[in-house]
C-alpha positions, -999 to +999 in steps of 0.1 A: -250-050-542-223-059-566-224-023-579-220-010-545-191-033-537-174-022-569-173+014-557-161+004-522-194+004-502-193-026-479-225-023-460-261-010-464-289-001-440-322-016-449-355+001-442-389-014-452-423+002-448-455-017-445-490-006-445-501-038-427-495-035-390-510-050-359-505-047-322-482-078-320-459-067-349-466-101-366-453-087-399-419-084-385-414-121-380-433-133-410-409-152-434-423-134-465-424-098-451-408-070-471-380-066-446-372-102-445-371-105-483-349-074-485-324-088-461-322-121-479-316-103-511-288-083-496-272-113-479-273-135-510-236-144-514-216-134-543-180-145-551-170-109-556-180-098-521-155-097-492-163-119-463 
């Protein structure tokens, strides 16, 4: 994200694909799912990022 901010990109769209799916979409709300981990990584604050 720091590299993206450095070149003027202020937002990203995150997509995650999972091979484990069920009828209730339980993976979507699992705290350790790929999407949740990706969002956490993107949202980790950095002093260089604008707020």
